[in-house]
N, C-alpha and C positions, 0 to 999 in steps of 0.2 A: 079055502081050498083051490079056488079057481085059479087064483095068482100063484100058486106052487106049481100047479100043472103048465102054465103057462111059462114061468122060469125052466122048469123042466124041458119044454120042448124047444125054448131056446138053446139052453146048453147041450142039447141033444143034437141041435143043427150042425151041418157041417159047415165050416167056414172056410171062404177062400180069401187069398189076397187079392185086391180089387184090381190093380194095374198089371198084374202079372198074370191073371186068369185070361187076358185077351190081349190082342195085339193092338187094341185100339191106342193105346198109349205106350206103344213100345218103346219109345224114345226116353221112357221113365225107367231107370234101373232100380230106384226106390225114390218113396217121397219124402220131401222136406216135411218137417214136423209142422211147419207153417200151413203147407198145401193139406198134409192130412187132416190137420183142424179144420182147416175151411171145408174140404169136402165131408168132413164128418157133420159139420153144421148142415151143410145142404141136403144130406141124407136122412139126418133128424127132423128137418123142416117137413119132408115128404114121409114120415112116419116110417123110414126104412132103418131097421136095426144096423148098426156098425161098431166096431171098436178098434182103437188104434193099439198096434202091437209094435215092439221094438226088437229088432235081431241085431246084435251089436250096435253099429253106430247107424242102421238102415231103419227107417220106419214103415209099416204096411198098416193100409186101411183093410181091414177084414170085415166082409159082408156074409150073410148065410147064402148058401149054394142057390137056394131058391129063390133068392130075390136079385140075383146078380145082375140079370137082364133088366129090372126095375131100376137097380142102382147105376148100371152104365148110362141107360137112357137119360136119368136126370142129370149125371154129371156132364154128360155130353151137351145137354141143354143149357148148361149153366156157362161150361166152357165157352159155348157158341156166343151166348149172350155177353158175355164178359172179355170177349177177345180183344187184345189191345188195351185193356184198362188195367190200370191207370195209363194214361197217356205218357210219352216219355217227357222228360222235363223240357221246356223250351230253351233254345239257344239264347245265351245273353245278348242283349243288345249291343254293338259296337260303342264304346266308350267316346263321348266328344272330347275333343283335344281343347280343352280350356283351362288347365291347370294353372297356367301363366295368369289369366284374367282372374281366377278366384284368389290365387296368392296375393294378385295385386290389391282386390278388396282386403284381404286380411291386413296387409300391409297399411293400408289407407286407414284402417280402424284403429292400429297400433299408432300411426300419425296423429290421428284425432286424438287419443289418449295424451300425446304429448302437448297439444294445443290446448286441452282443459287444464292442464297443469300450470300455465302461464298465467302469473297474476301482476306481471308489471304493466303498467298503461302503455298501450299502442296507439299512436297518433294522439295522445293526450285523454285517450279514453280506456277505463279500466274494462277489462274483459269480463265478460257475464259470469255469474255463478253457475257453470254448468250444470251442476249435480242439483242445485236448488230448482232451477226451471225446467231441468230434464229428467229428472230422477221419476220412478214409477210410484209417486205417492198415491196411497188409496183414495184418500177423501178428495184430492184434486181431479182424479181421473174421473170419480163418479159424480163430481160437479160439472164434467163435461170438459175437461181438458185433454182431448183426445190423443195429442201427440206426444202425450208421456209414454203411452203403449208401445212408441218406436222409439224416440230418443232414449228411454232408458236402456234399451237393447244395446246401444254404442257406447255407453258410460262404463267405466270400472273404477273400483274403489283405489288400486294401485297397481304397480306393475306385475306383482304376482299374481294377482286376480285376473290380469289380461293374459299373461302368458299360460297360466293354467287352462283358461279356456281355449286360447288357440292352439297350443300344444296338442291337446286330444282331440277337442272340438274340430279342430281345423280339418282333420282327416275325414272326418263325417261330412263335412260341408264340400270337400274337395271331391268326395267319391259321389257324392249327391248331384253337384254340378254337371258331372263328367256323366252321370246316369241320365239326367233329365234335360240338361243343358242350362246354361247359366241363367237365363231370363226365369224360366219356370221354376228351377230350384230356388233362386233368391226370394221370387215372389211368394213361394209356399214357406219359406224360412222366415220372411217377416210376418206372413199371416198367423202362423203357429205360434211366432213369438208374442206379436200384438194380443191374439185371443187368450194366451197362456196369461199375460199381465193382466189382461182385463178380469179374468176369471179370478186370479190371485188378490185382485182389489176387492172383489164382491166376498171373498171369503177371509179376509181380513179385518182388522179394527181400522178406525179412519186414519189412526196415527202410523200405519205401516208404511214401509217405503223400501224400494229395492232397486238396485242398479245391475246390469252385466248383461253379456250374450250369451250366458249358458241356458236361460229359458229358449232362447232360438236354438241353441245347439241340442238341447233335449228334444225340441220339434224336429230336428233334423233326423234324430235318432228313431224318433216315431215314424217318420215318412219313410225311412228305408225299411224299417220293421214291417209297415203295412203294405208297401209297394213288393217287397219280397213275398210276404203272406199271400197275396193275390197272385202273384206270378208262379208261384211254387205251390198252390192250395193243394194239388193233388198228390204232392210229394212233402208234407209239412213235416214227417217223421225224420228226414233228412235235411230239413232247411230252416225251421221255426227257432232253431236255438241260435244261430249265428247271429243275427240282428238284437235277439233279446240277451245275449252274453255281452254284447257291446253296450246296450244299454246300461246293465248291471255294472261292467266295468266302468263305465263313465260317471254311474251315481257314486261308486264307490271312492273314485278318484277326486270327481269334482262336487258330487251333491251332498255329502254327509260330513264334510270336514269343517270345523269352524262354528263359532257362535253366530256368525251373521249370514250363515246358509240359509239360503230361502227354500226350503222343502217343496212348498206350495207352488211356486214358480216353477220349478224343475217338473214337478208332476204335471200340472197343467199345460205346460209346453209340450211334453210328451204325449199327454192325452190329445190334445188338438193335433199333432203332427201325425198321431195314429188314424183321427179322423179324415183329416185332409189326405192322407196317404191311401186311405182305402178308396177314397173317390178318384184320386189320380192313378192307383193302379188299375181300376176298371176302366177309366178312359184311356190309358195308354194301351191296354189290350184291346180296346176297341177299335181307337183311331190313329194308334201310334204315337211316337215324341213328336210334337211341334216342331215345325220347320225352323230354319233359322231367320226368317222374317219375324215370325211370332215369338221366338226367344230372344231376339233384339228388343221388340216392342215391349216385352214384359221385363226386361233389365232396365230399360229407360224408364219403365213405370216404377221400379223398384228403386232406381236412383231418386226420381222425382218425390215419391213418397217420403224418401229420408229427409231430403232438402227442405221439402215443405214442412215437414215435423218440426224441424230445428229453427225454420224461418217463424213458426208459429209461436215457438217456446221462446224465443227472444223477443217477439213482438208481444206476445200475451202473458209469458209466464212471470214467475217471480212473486 
């Protein structure tokens, strides 16, 4: 009976439209459904009854006349505490003009593919079996042949394999280099690719082997995804799908076709790219993009790493 009495009292109350009952929010001719829902939740948390009613295309939040002042006070407090939240999206950083340098590296990768195809003796010496000494052979990697983590990223089965990686993956690499600077971008790309190959070796049989830059490319997609997630974390509803859609498109075009596709390498490259990207996004937000000097140093370090990896492969591989 007590419940019925309480319901009758609620029904018999005089209800008023919250924002039209006072000039406090006079700029509102009507509420959006989203704001009405939010305000209703605020009032519910303070045990103030309310209901949302629609008149045509307009929404109104109704409260009992005798609780109007309480509702207005609570909503004023809520609005003042959340003024300016979420903050506006940050302005995008000006992109670095290094597209030509990035394209030069990609052309160099294609040139190296031509070199690996040479089988005739040079100065009386047969060229090495590049795939044998540089591919990501799981057993050899776990036995300590660390250079394979890097050298495998520069090898491709054939021209179709190379071009499919460069045609789509090159776009991600170019954008990442312009976003971070060449040195930092290539350092992170190599790191995500090498870590992806290492994890892939641990999760496969010792006989497993793979080659290709797609592990590195998926690392680049992960890097961009995570950096954008950090930068636009207050606006993920509008921003999250862009890098993820790119990752899914890349997976559909490069990652699932063919019997020799290494899904594990793609997954681990993307996963480590995400992890490195989260750390990078945080540091970029705190300290900004590294200067030209640091980027040049990182670019030299990346080149040195690849060169030394192949030197170790030629000297100790086979």
